[in-house]
N, C-alpha and C positions, 0 to 999 in steps of 0.2 A: 772585146769590151771594149765601147767606147766609153769615154771620160762622167756623159750624163748617168750610165747607167750604176759607174764606181760609186758615183758619191751617193746614186740612190741606195745603195748595198752599204755603205759606208754610213747613211743617216741611220735605215734603220738600225743596223747594228748598233749604234751610238743609241736611240731611244729604247733599245732593248738593257742594256749593260744601264742606262739611269732610270730606266724600270726597277730593276733588279734591284738596282742601288738604294732605290727610295724605298723598297719595301724593307730592305736590310738595315735602311740608316734610321728610316722616320716611323714605318704601318710598324716592326718588328717588338721597337723598345714599347710604342703605345699596345699591342697587344698583350707583351709581357705585365707593364702596369696595370692593364684591367685585371689580368689571373692574377695578380699581387694584391689587389684590390677586392679580386671577388673571395679570394681566401682568407682575407682578413675580415670581410664583412661575417663569413663561415664560423668564423671564430669567434665576432663579436655577438653573434646570432648564439650559440652556442652558450656564449657565460651567460648573455643574459637570459636564456632558459632556465638554467642555473641560478642565477640569483630570483629571479621570479618562484622556482619551488622554493627557495632556502625562504623569501619572503611568503609563501603561502603556509608554509610549516609555521612559520613566526604568529602570523596571523592564525591559528590554531591554538598554535601557545598559549597566544594572548586572550584566547575565547577563555580558556580554564585556568586563567590565571587565579581569579576571584576563586575559585571554587579549592583552590591550590593555595591561595592564602588561609581561607576557612578552615581548611586541615591543617595547618601548620600553627594559628592560633592555640588550640588546646596544645598541641606538642611542647610549643613555648611558655606556654604557663605550667605546663607540666614539669617540667627542664627546663631553668630561665638562665641564660645565658651570662648572670648574674644571680647576688645571693637572694636579691628579690623578698629580703623578709618585708618591708613595710606590707605589700601584699600576702604574703602570708599570713601576719598577723591580725587583719583583716580575714583572713580566711577564717583563723580558729575563735575568733571573736562572733563571728557569724553561728559558726557549725555552734558556738557554745549558747548561743541563744536558743539555735533552732531544738537541741538537747537537751536543754533545759539543766544543765552544768555550768559551776563557776570556775572561772579559769581563776587558778591560784599562783603558779608562777611560769617560767617560760625560761629555759637558757639552751644558749643556741652557741656550738665552740666553731672555729675559725674553719674555713673550708681545708679540707687534708686531699690529698691526692688519693684516687680511687685504685685502689686494692683489686687486681683481677680476682676473683672464684678460682682455685687452683682445685682439682680433685684427686680425691686421696687416692694413693698408691696402693692397688689392690696387694693382700698380703698371701699368700701363697701358704695351705694348708700344711703340718708336717710331715710328711710320709712316714707310712706306722707299715710292720711287715701282719701281713696279713696268710690267713689258714688259707691255705687254696680248699679244704674239702669240708671248712668252715661257709654257710648261709651268708650271701652280701647284707648288709646292713641294711635299712628302709632310706631311702633319701627322704628327709625332708623336703612337702612342699610348704610354702609360704599362705598363709592367709591367706584371701581376695582382699584387694588396697592395699596391703604391708607395700612400702618401698623398695627398690631396688638397692640393697649397698651400694653394687657399685654402676648405680647411674650416674653419669657426669653430670655436672651441674648446666648450666646453660647460660654460654660465652658467645662473646660479639668481638671480634678481634680490629673492627673500628672504635673500641670504646677500649683507653687506654688512661694512664696514668696522665700522658699532657695535656689530652682532651675532654677530662672529666673529672669532676673533685665532686665530694660528700662533705655531710655538716651533720653534725652528732645534735640532737635534739631532743631536750625532756620539756615535758611538759606536765602542770600537774591539775588536777580536777577536783572538782569536787557534785555529790549528786549522788542521786540511789545509781544503786549495778545495773538497773536496767537503762538509766540514759547515759551512764559512764560506758556501757557499752555500745550505744549506738554512738555516741562522742566517738568511739576508737575507729567504730565501720566507718562513719563520716570523713574519718582523718585518712581513712586509709584510700578511699573511693574522689578524697575533693582533687579540685582544680591541679594541686600540689602534690608530685609523686610522694608519698611519705610511705617507706618502709618501717613498718611496727619490727621492732627486736626484743622491747620487752615491755611488760606489763606486770604492776605489782598494785594491790587494793590494802584499805587496812578501813576498820569499819569507823565510826566515829567522828565527829564533824569537827576537832580540832576545837578551839578555844570560839567557835558559838554554841553558846545555850541554844539558840532558838533553831537550830537547824533540824529537820527530821528524826527518829533514832534509825532510820533503813539508811543513812545516809554512807557511804564512802567517801576517801579522798584516793586517787588513783595518781599512781606516776606512771605517764608513757615515752616510753624511750625508742628510737627511732634514728633513721638517716633521711634527710634531703637531698638531692642533686644536684649539682653545677654545671653545664657544658661552658667550657672552657674555651675561648676563642684562640684560634691558631697566634703562636706567637707573645699571647697577652698570661696574664695571671689574675685569678680571682682575690679582688680586695679583702681586708678580713671585715667580721664583722664588728661594726660601729654602735 
């Protein structure tokens, strides 16, 4: 083999080595970087798609926000997060005017923690000896509409002594018996939730000689409720 051919073969080998080395040292890192960039781009695209879905959901929720506010307003008026006696007194005054009765007095107790309703325990009937030969006694059938003594009260685990309070209120009005009943009905169906627990009435107009002879003085007792914000206490009535 002559010297020229030797150098030619050597040059070819060197070029192959340089080409392979360049691929390993130069092109391969670029390919890895490109693959990493593609993977990162896919990750960002997936994250953007998720954010777009969240944004679409927020847009849908915002569309119904006004409707939710309109539904929340009467609930806030029914059970406010404060005593709200000023608004309640206005409600009573307007109700008295519409039912043509006269407000004689209002007493309000300070808020007290809500007491959950507890279902009474069932009392088992005492066992009695029976004669097997005797005919069994007929089972009493309750009249239609008679409430079952074992019916449990309606409760809600979300209503507790920490987040709910009640206030005892007594309202005294004077007017005809029919108008007084209309006042009581309006009191139970008004904007502020009012649970009537007692009603007494007496004929007579007190010390007002000009009152109608069929007037009665009625005293209505009941409860209103207050939603207690988390970590707070309801201020006493002033």
